[in-house]
C-alpha positions in Angstrom: 76.4 216.6 203.8 74.1 215.6 201.0 71.1 217.8 200.2 67.5 216.3 200.2 65.9 215.3 196.9 63.3 217.7 195.6 60.3 215.6 196.5 61.6 214.7 200.0 62.2 218.4 200.7 58.7 219.3 199.9 56.7 216.2 200.8 56.0 216.9 204.4 55.3 220.6 204.2 51.8 221.5 205.5 49.4 222.7 202.8 46.1 224.5 203.4 43.8 225.1 200.4 40.7 227.2 200.9 39.8 228.1 197.3 40.6 227.5 193.7 40.5 229.8 190.7 41.4 229.4 187.0 42.6 232.1 184.6 42.9 231.6 180.8 45.7 233.3 178.8 46.3 233.4 175.0 49.0 234.8 172.8 50.4 234.5 169.3 53.8 232.9 169.1 56.8 232.9 166.8 56.0 229.3 165.7 52.8 230.5 164.0 50.1 229.3 166.4 48.1 230.9 169.2 49.2 229.6 172.5 46.5 229.1 175.2 47.3 228.2 178.8 45.4 228.1 182.1 46.8 229.4 185.4 45.8 227.3 188.4 45.5 229.6 191.5 45.3 228.0 194.9 44.6 230.2 198.0 45.0 229.4 201.7 46.1 231.1 204.9 46.5 234.4 203.1 48.8 233.1 200.5 48.5 232.4 196.7 50.2 229.5 194.9 50.2 229.3 191.1 50.9 226.8 188.4 50.4 226.8 184.6 48.6 224.2 182.5 50.4 224.0 179.2 48.0 221.6 177.5 48.4 222.4 173.8 44.8 222.2 172.6 42.7 225.3 173.2 39.5 223.2 173.4 40.9 221.5 176.6 41.3 224.9 178.2 38.0 226.3 177.0 36.2 223.4 178.5 37.2 224.7 182.0 35.3 227.9 181.5 31.6 228.7 181.1 32.6 231.5 178.7 36.2 231.4 177.7 37.8 234.7 178.5 40.9 235.9 176.8 41.6 238.7 179.2 44.1 237.2 181.7 42.9 239.6 184.4 39.5 238.0 184.5 38.5 234.7 186.1 35.6 233.1 184.3 33.0 231.0 186.0 33.3 227.4 185.0 34.7 224.2 186.4 35.3 224.5 190.2 37.9 222.1 191.7 37.4 223.5 195.2 35.6 220.4 196.6 38.4 218.1 195.4 41.3 220.3 196.5 40.2 222.2 199.6 41.5 220.9 203.0 44.4 220.5 205.3 47.1 218.4 203.8 50.8 217.7 203.6 52.1 218.1 200.1 52.5 214.3 199.8 48.9 213.8 200.9 47.6 216.3 198.4 49.6 214.7 195.6 48.2 211.3 196.5 44.7 212.9 196.5 45.2 214.0 192.9 45.5 210.3 191.9 41.7 210.1 192.4 40.7 213.5 191.0 39.5 213.8 187.4 41.3 216.9 186.1 39.4 216.8 182.8 35.8 216.6 184.1 34.3 217.9 180.9 35.8 215.1 178.8 39.1 213.4 178.0 41.9 215.7 176.7 42.5 216.0 172.9 45.9 214.4 173.5 47.1 212.0 176.2 49.9 214.3 177.2 47.3 216.7 178.6 46.9 214.5 181.7 50.5 215.1 182.8 50.4 218.8 181.8 47.4 219.6 183.9 48.6 217.4 186.8 51.9 219.4 186.8 49.9 222.7 186.8 48.1 221.7 190.0 51.2 220.1 191.7 53.4 223.1 190.9 50.7 225.5 192.3 50.4 223.4 195.4 54.2 223.4 195.8 54.3 227.1 195.4 51.6 227.5 198.0 53.2 225.1 200.5 56.5 226.9 200.3 54.9 230.3 200.8 52.8 229.1 203.7 56.1 227.9 205.3 57.7 231.2 204.4 60.5 229.7 202.4 61.5 229.2 198.8 62.8 226.3 196.6 66.5 226.9 196.9 66.4 227.4 200.7 64.4 224.3 201.4 66.9 222.3 199.2 69.9 223.9 200.9 71.3 225.0 197.6 72.4 228.3 196.1 70.5 230.0 193.3 72.7 230.5 190.3 72.2 232.7 187.2 70.4 230.7 184.5 72.0 230.4 181.1 69.4 230.0 178.3 69.3 229.3 174.6 66.9 230.9 172.2 64.6 228.4 170.5 63.2 229.1 167.1 62.2 227.6 163.8 63.5 229.0 160.6 60.2 229.4 158.8 58.9 228.3 155.4 61.0 228.6 153.3 63.8 228.4 155.9 65.8 231.5 156.6 68.5 232.5 159.1 67.0 236.0 159.4 65.3 235.5 162.8 68.4 233.8 164.3 70.7 236.5 163.1 68.4 239.2 164.4 68.4 237.6 167.8 72.2 237.1 167.7 72.6 240.8 166.9 70.5 241.9 169.8 72.0 239.4 172.4 75.7 238.9 171.7 76.9 235.4 172.7 73.5 233.9 173.0 73.1 230.2 172.3 70.4 228.7 170.1 68.2 225.6 170.0 67.0 225.0 166.5 64.8 222.4 164.8 66.4 221.2 161.6 64.0 220.2 158.8 64.7 218.4 155.5 64.3 221.6 153.6 67.3 223.2 155.2 70.2 223.7 152.7 73.9 224.3 152.9 73.2 227.9 152.2 70.9 228.3 155.1 73.4 226.7 157.5 76.2 228.9 156.2 74.1 231.9 157.1 73.6 230.7 160.7 76.0 231.5 163.6 76.8 227.7 163.8 79.3 228.1 166.7 76.4 229.5 168.8 74.0 226.6 168.1 73.9 224.5 171.3 71.1 222.1 170.6 69.5 220.7 167.4 66.1 219.1 167.9 65.4 216.4 165.2 61.9 215.8 166.5 62.2 212.2 165.3 59.8 210.9 168.0 56.7 213.0 167.4 53.8 211.4 165.6 50.7 213.1 164.2 51.9 216.7 164.9 52.8 219.7 162.6 56.5 219.3 163.5 57.0 215.6 162.8 60.4 214.9 161.0 60.7 211.5 159.4 64.0 209.7 160.3 66.5 209.8 157.5 70.1 208.6 157.9 71.5 210.9 155.2 69.8 213.9 156.8 71.0 213.0 160.2 74.6 212.6 159.0 74.4 216.0 157.4 73.2 217.6 160.6 75.9 216.0 162.7 78.6 217.1 160.3 77.2 220.6 159.8 77.1 221.3 163.5 79.9 219.4 165.1 79.7 221.0 168.5 75.9 220.8 169.0 73.9 218.4 171.1 71.5 216.3 169.0 68.0 215.9 170.5 65.4 213.2 169.9 66.7 211.4 166.8 64.6 208.3 165.8 66.9 205.4 166.3 66.0 202.7 163.7 67.8 200.0 161.8 68.5 202.5 159.1 69.7 205.4 161.4 71.5 203.5 164.3 74.9 203.5 162.5 74.8 207.3 162.2 75.2 207.7 166.0 77.8 205.0 166.7 80.5 206.8 168.5 78.3 209.9 168.8 76.1 208.7 171.6 77.6 211.3 173.9 76.1 214.0 171.8 72.6 212.7 171.9 69.9 214.1 174.2 66.3 213.1 174.8 63.2 215.2 175.5 59.9 213.9 174.1 59.9 210.5 175.7 61.2 211.5 179.1 58.4 211.2 181.7 60.0 209.2 184.6 62.9 206.9 185.4 61.3 204.0 183.5 61.2 206.1 180.3 64.9 207.0 180.7 65.9 203.4 181.2 63.9 202.4 178.0 66.1 204.6 175.8 68.4 203.0 173.2 71.4 203.6 175.5 72.1 205.3 178.8 71.9 209.0 178.0 74.6 211.6 178.3 72.1 214.4 178.2 68.4 214.9 179.1 66.0 217.8 178.5 63.9 218.2 181.6 60.4 219.5 181.0 58.6 219.3 184.4 55.1 219.3 182.7 55.9 216.0 181.0 56.4 214.3 184.3 53.1 215.3 185.8 54.1 214.7 189.4 56.8 216.3 191.5 57.8 212.8 192.7 58.4 211.5 189.2 60.4 214.6 188.3 62.4 214.4 191.6 63.3 210.7 191.1 64.5 211.3 187.6 66.7 214.3 188.6 68.2 212.1 191.3 68.8 209.2 188.9 70.6 211.6 186.5 72.7 213.2 189.3 73.9 209.8 190.4 75.1 209.0 186.9 76.5 212.4 186.0 74.0 212.8 183.2 74.0 216.4 181.9 70.7 218.3 182.2 69.0 221.3 180.7 65.5 222.7 181.1 62.9 222.8 178.4 59.8 225.0 177.9 56.4 224.7 176.4 55.6 228.2 175.3 54.5 229.2 178.8 52.6 232.4 179.0 52.7 233.1 182.8 54.1 231.8 186.0 55.2 228.5 184.4 58.2 230.1 182.7 59.4 231.7 185.9 59.2 228.3 187.6 61.3 226.7 184.9 63.9 229.4 185.7 63.7 228.6 189.5 64.2 224.9 188.9 67.1 225.4 186.5 68.8 227.8 188.9 69.2 225.1 191.6 69.6 222.0 189.4 71.2 222.8 186.0 72.0 226.6 185.7 74.8 226.2 183.1 73.0 224.0 180.6 71.7 225.1 177.2 68.4 225.7 178.9 65.5 226.1 176.4 63.8 228.5 178.8 64.4 231.9 177.2 62.1 234.7 178.5 58.7 235.0 176.8 59.8 237.9 174.6 61.9 235.5 172.5 58.6 233.8 171.5 57.0 237.0 170.1 56.1 236.7 166.4 58.4 239.6 165.6 61.8 239.9 167.2 61.6 242.8 169.7 64.2 245.6 169.5 65.4 244.8 173.0 65.7 241.3 174.5 67.0 240.0 177.9 70.6 238.9 178.1 71.8 235.5 179.2 72.4 234.5 182.0 69.3 235.5 183.9 70.0 236.8 187.4 67.8 235.4 190.3 65.5 237.8 192.1 66.7 239.3 195.3 64.2 237.8 197.7 62.2 234.9 196.3 59.3 233.2 198.0 57.6 229.9 197.1 58.4 228.5 193.6 59.9 231.8 192.4 63.1 232.5 190.6 
């Protein structure tokens, strides 16, 4: 018997929201920036549901608070969404309600992606709350087993590039896979110092524009990457007239991340994908995420999860989703310790074991 899709399993769950609170978090990261996120906390019927807003610009988070507070234990007075969210709903009704709610009441976000990121924070909090109010969890309502989650450590090599951080992690976690971001200042010497057989994914970041991590498309560079890492999945190349030939016969190694927001975005790719990186926050709504997961399942597209430097509950929710949908992929959802500026002496091993008795949207 087939199992229900993610959205259909959740859509008709009753949902009671009585109050809304927001909590700001901040933390330095291994990529050299301070990550700020906001936890959305929905309460109702004695239960708490949480989701994490991973909008990248601190100003978009600060606008929610009268006095931005860096202590995650404190809720600052600021924007109150209670009037828009409170009520008796089904999850489907609440999701439709959000179509008419301005989640950036203090002004448009710095980047358009912020709309989807904040929408996902609210929808994931609502899903967490609805599951808890029905005294169930994600795997149970889908009729699936929770599996241990394999993860890859994602890191950049610094400036100038060095294999030191990668080798430090590899020494602490034997057998771990890596997701790396090649740049045009990498050299043969840098690559030779890496545990290349453990590199699972290489993110070319060829589709970003106007960010600190943009990587201009270059056929020679792309060819060098493919040859240097013959067993790795290649993520987000820019397919142009100059680079298209590089991937002829290699399409099965290519994965897509940045442009993937719904089925339409997948169908707009240069070819039907063999791999997709699933970042729920890019989809915004549970329905768009669910539809894309089903599309991929029907076509045997291989999936793995991706993270956004989550600081709180968002990372655990990525583990929960991976455990029931793509537990064995090169999931870029390593525990938060892997994003510390300095590599900790002790790090969690892969795969991650599910908790004994989850509730809601918990791993």
